[in-house]
C-alpha positions as a Markdown table, in Angstrom:
| # | Residue | x | y | z |
|---|---|---|---|---|
| 1 | Met | -21.3 | -36.9 | -14.4 |
| 2 | Ser | -20.3 | -35.0 | -17.4 |
| 3 | Leu | -17.4 | -32.8 | -18.4 |
| 4 | Ala | -17.8 | -28.9 | -18.8 |
| 5 | Thr | -18.5 | -27.6 | -22.1 |
| 6 | Leu | -16.7 | -24.5 | -23.7 |
| 7 | Thr | -19.4 | -22.5 | -24.7 |
| 8 | Ser | -19.5 | -20.1 | -28.1 |
| 9 | Ser | -19.2 | -17.1 | -25.8 |
| 10 | Gly | -16.0 | -18.9 | -24.0 |
| 11 | Arg | -14.5 | -19.7 | -27.3 |
| 12 | Ala | -15.0 | -16.0 | -28.1 |
| 13 | Ala | -13.2 | -15.1 | -24.9 |
| 14 | Ile | -10.3 | -17.1 | -25.6 |
| 15 | Val | -10.0 | -15.4 | -29.1 |
| 16 | Lys | -10.2 | -12.1 | -27.6 |
| 17 | Ala | -7.6 | -12.9 | -25.4 |
| 18 | Ile | -5.4 | -14.4 | -28.3 |
| 19 | Arg | -6.1 | -11.1 | -30.2 |
| 20 | Glu | -4.4 | -8.9 | -27.2 |
| 21 | Arg | -1.1 | -11.1 | -27.5 |
| 22 | Thr | 1.9 | -10.4 | -29.8 |
| 23 | Leu | 1.6 | -12.8 | -32.9 |
| 24 | His | 3.6 | -13.9 | -35.8 |
| 25 | Leu | 3.4 | -16.0 | -38.8 |
| 26 | Ala | 6.3 | -18.2 | -39.3 |
| 27 | Trp | 7.1 | -20.2 | -42.5 |
| 28 | Gly | 9.5 | -22.8 | -43.2 |
| 29 | Ala | 10.9 | -25.0 | -45.7 |
| 30 | Gly | 9.7 | -28.1 | -44.0 |
| 31 | Leu | 11.1 | -31.6 | -45.6 |
| 32 | Glu | 11.8 | -32.1 | -49.0 |
| 33 | Glu | 10.4 | -35.6 | -48.8 |
| 34 | Trp | 6.8 | -33.9 | -48.4 |
| 35 | Asp | 7.2 | -33.0 | -52.3 |
| 36 | Ala | 6.6 | -36.6 | -53.5 |
| 37 | Glu | 3.5 | -37.4 | -55.2 |
| 38 | Asp | 2.6 | -40.0 | -52.6 |
| 39 | Ala | 4.3 | -38.6 | -49.4 |
| 40 | Ile | 2.5 | -39.2 | -46.1 |
| 41 | Leu | 2.7 | -35.8 | -44.2 |
| 42 | Pro | 3.4 | -35.9 | -40.6 |
| 43 | Gly | 0.6 | -35.0 | -37.9 |
| 44 | Val | 0.9 | -31.6 | -36.4 |
| 45 | Val | -1.3 | -31.6 | -33.6 |
| 46 | Asp | 1.5 | -32.3 | -31.1 |
| 47 | Arg | 4.2 | -29.8 | -32.7 |
| 48 | Thr | 5.6 | -27.1 | -30.9 |
| 49 | Ala | 8.1 | -25.5 | -33.7 |
| 50 | Leu | 8.0 | -25.7 | -37.4 |
| 51 | Phe | 10.3 | -28.7 | -39.0 |
| 52 | Asn | 12.6 | -25.9 | -40.7 |
| 53 | Glu | 11.6 | -22.4 | -40.0 |
| 54 | Ile | 13.1 | -19.6 | -42.1 |
| 55 | Gly | 11.7 | -16.6 | -40.7 |
| 56 | Arg | 8.3 | -15.1 | -39.3 |
| 57 | Arg | 6.7 | -11.5 | -39.3 |
| 58 | Ala | 4.7 | -9.5 | -37.0 |
| 59 | Val | 0.9 | -9.9 | -38.0 |
| 60 | Ala | -0.9 | -7.0 | -39.6 |
| 61 | Thr | -4.4 | -7.5 | -38.7 |
| 62 | Thr | -6.5 | -9.5 | -36.3 |
| 63 | Ser | -10.1 | -9.3 | -36.2 |
| 64 | Phe | -13.3 | -11.0 | -34.7 |
| 65 | Cys | -15.3 | -12.6 | -37.8 |
| 66 | Thr | -18.2 | -14.9 | -38.3 |
| 67 | Thr | -19.6 | -17.1 | -40.8 |
| 68 | Asp | -21.5 | -15.2 | -43.6 |
| 69 | Leu | -22.5 | -16.9 | -46.8 |
| 70 | Glu | -22.3 | -13.5 | -48.6 |
| 71 | Gly | -18.9 | -12.3 | -46.7 |
| 72 | Asp | -15.9 | -11.1 | -48.4 |
| 73 | Ile | -13.3 | -13.1 | -46.4 |
| 74 | Val | -12.9 | -16.5 | -48.4 |
| 75 | Ile | -11.0 | -19.1 | -47.0 |
| 76 | Pro | -10.2 | -22.6 | -48.8 |
| 77 | Val | -11.0 | -25.4 | -46.8 |
| 78 | Ala | -10.8 | -28.5 | -48.6 |
| 79 | Asn | -9.8 | -29.7 | -52.2 |
| 80 | Glu | -12.5 | -32.1 | -53.7 |
| 81 | Thr | -11.9 | -35.1 | -55.7 |
| 82 | Ser | -12.9 | -33.4 | -58.8 |
| 83 | Gly | -10.3 | -30.9 | -58.1 |
| 84 | Ala | -12.5 | -28.0 | -56.9 |
| 85 | Val | -11.9 | -26.2 | -53.8 |
| 86 | Ser | -14.5 | -25.9 | -51.2 |
| 87 | Glu | -14.7 | -22.8 | -49.4 |
| 88 | Val | -16.4 | -20.9 | -46.3 |
| 89 | Arg | -17.0 | -17.3 | -46.0 |
| 90 | Tyr | -16.7 | -15.0 | -43.2 |
| 91 | Arg | -17.1 | -11.3 | -42.3 |
| 92 | Leu | -15.6 | -9.1 | -40.0 |
| 93 | Ser | -17.3 | -8.6 | -36.5 |
| 94 | Glu | -16.7 | -5.6 | -33.9 |
| 95 | Glu | -18.4 | -8.2 | -31.4 |
| 96 | Pro | -16.4 | -11.0 | -30.0 |
| 97 | Gln | -16.7 | -14.3 | -31.8 |
| 98 | Pro | -15.2 | -17.6 | -32.1 |
| 99 | Tyr | -13.5 | -17.0 | -35.2 |
| 100 | Leu | -10.1 | -15.3 | -35.4 |
| 101 | Tyr | -9.2 | -13.4 | -38.4 |
| 102 | Ile | -5.6 | -13.1 | -39.6 |
| 103 | Arg | -3.8 | -11.3 | -42.1 |
| 104 | Ile | -0.1 | -11.2 | -42.7 |
| 105 | Asn | 1.7 | -9.1 | -45.4 |
| 106 | Tyr | 5.1 | -10.3 | -46.0 |
| 107 | Asp | 7.5 | -7.9 | -47.8 |
| 108 | Phe | 9.4 | -8.7 | -51.0 |
| 109 | Gly | 12.6 | -9.6 | -49.6 |
| 110 | Asp | 11.3 | -12.1 | -46.8 |
| 111 | Ala | 12.5 | -15.6 | -47.6 |
| 112 | Ala | 13.2 | -14.4 | -51.3 |
| 113 | Asn | 13.5 | -17.7 | -53.6 |
| 114 | Ser | 12.8 | -20.0 | -50.7 |
| 115 | Ile | 10.3 | -22.8 | -51.1 |
| 116 | Ile | 7.4 | -23.0 | -48.3 |
| 117 | Arg | 6.3 | -26.3 | -47.0 |
| 118 | Glu | 4.8 | -25.0 | -43.7 |
| 119 | Met | 3.7 | -22.2 | -41.6 |
| 120 | Gly | 2.9 | -21.6 | -38.0 |
| 121 | Leu | 1.0 | -18.9 | -35.9 |
| 122 | Phe | 3.1 | -18.1 | -32.9 |
| 123 | Met | 2.2 | -16.1 | -29.8 |
| 124 | Asp | 4.4 | -14.3 | -27.6 |
| 125 | Thr | 7.5 | -14.5 | -29.6 |
| 126 | Lys | 10.5 | -12.7 | -28.0 |
| 127 | Val | 13.3 | -11.3 | -30.5 |
| 128 | Lys | 16.9 | -10.5 | -29.2 |
| 129 | Glu | 17.8 | -7.5 | -27.7 |
| 130 | Ala | 20.2 | -6.2 | -30.7 |
| 131 | Val | 17.1 | -6.6 | -33.2 |
| 132 | Pro | 16.5 | -2.9 | -34.2 |
| 133 | Ala | 13.2 | -1.3 | -32.9 |
| 134 | Gly | 10.2 | -1.7 | -35.5 |
| 135 | Gln | 11.7 | -4.6 | -37.3 |
| 136 | Lys | 8.7 | -6.7 | -38.5 |
| 137 | Tyr | 10.5 | -9.6 | -40.1 |
| 138 | Phe | 12.6 | -12.2 | -38.3 |
| 139 | Thr | 15.2 | -15.2 | -39.0 |
| 140 | Pro | 15.7 | -17.7 | -36.5 |
| 141 | Gly | 18.8 | -16.2 | -35.3 |
| 142 | Glu | 16.9 | -13.1 | -34.1 |
| 143 | Ile | 14.5 | -15.0 | -31.7 |
| 144 | Glu | 15.1 | -15.2 | -28.3 |
| 145 | Asp | 12.0 | -17.2 | -27.7 |
| 146 | Pro | 9.9 | -18.5 | -30.5 |
| 147 | Gly | 6.8 | -18.2 | -28.0 |
| 148 | Ile | 4.0 | -20.8 | -28.3 |
| 149 | Leu | 2.6 | -22.5 | -31.5 |
| 150 | Leu | -1.2 | -22.1 | -31.6 |
| 151 | Ala | -1.7 | -23.2 | -35.1 |
| 152 | Met | 0.1 | -25.1 | -37.8 |
| 153 | Gln | -0.4 | -25.8 | -41.7 |
| 154 | Leu | 1.8 | -27.8 | -43.9 |
| 155 | Ile | 1.4 | -26.5 | -47.4 |
| 156 | Lys | 1.2 | -28.6 | -50.5 |
| 157 | Pro | 1.8 | -27.4 | -53.4 |
| 158 | Thr | 4.5 | -25.2 | -51.9 |
| 159 | Ile | 4.9 | -21.6 | -52.2 |
| 160 | Asn | 7.8 | -20.9 | -54.3 |
| 161 | Arg | 8.9 | -17.5 | -53.0 |
| 162 | Ser | 9.4 | -14.8 | -55.5 |
| 163 | Pro | 11.2 | -11.4 | -54.6 |
| 164 | Ser | 8.8 | -9.8 | -57.3 |
| 165 | Val | 5.8 | -10.9 | -55.0 |
| 166 | Arg | 4.8 | -9.3 | -51.8 |
| 167 | Gln | 3.0 | -12.6 | -50.4 |
| 168 | Ser | 0.0 | -11.7 | -48.3 |
| 169 | Ile | -1.9 | -14.8 | -46.3 |
| 170 | Glu | -5.1 | -14.6 | -44.5 |
| 171 | Phe | -6.9 | -17.2 | -42.6 |
| 172 | Val | -9.5 | -18.0 | -40.0 |
| 173 | Leu | -8.5 | -19.8 | -36.7 |
| 174 | Pro | -11.9 | -21.3 | -35.4 |
| 175 | Ile | -11.6 | -21.6 | -31.7 |
């Protein structure tokens, strides 16, 4: 007897279902001890929340994408021992694919002057009723239910937020 295998089209169906939900990217301060040169970063597979969330913003763009050696979406995937960065290229796709492209455009004042050590993609965040309609960035005190943490990344080196920079983040989530 063998276990069922999730097919590529099944993975594409999961990406399609995720795209149809409310998504937010949260960022947090993490833990200062992660800054040490020899710091051992904790595993994140079993996490359900960030270690120290600062705020979250609604995702601006979600799309299907697929790998493409000539694609214009370039995602870093590893740092080589030589210091070079390994990259994978993708292109957007109208057809469902097992890769979800995400883009978030933070505003100048979002987490201004903060140090970002962690990020997490959340699905189905619910904000408190008192939050003004149309607001896209939320601090932890404005969140009624954080939703489900789909993916998490620890950031090293850290991002030092400047109020003079409008931070955009894009990544591809393979399912």
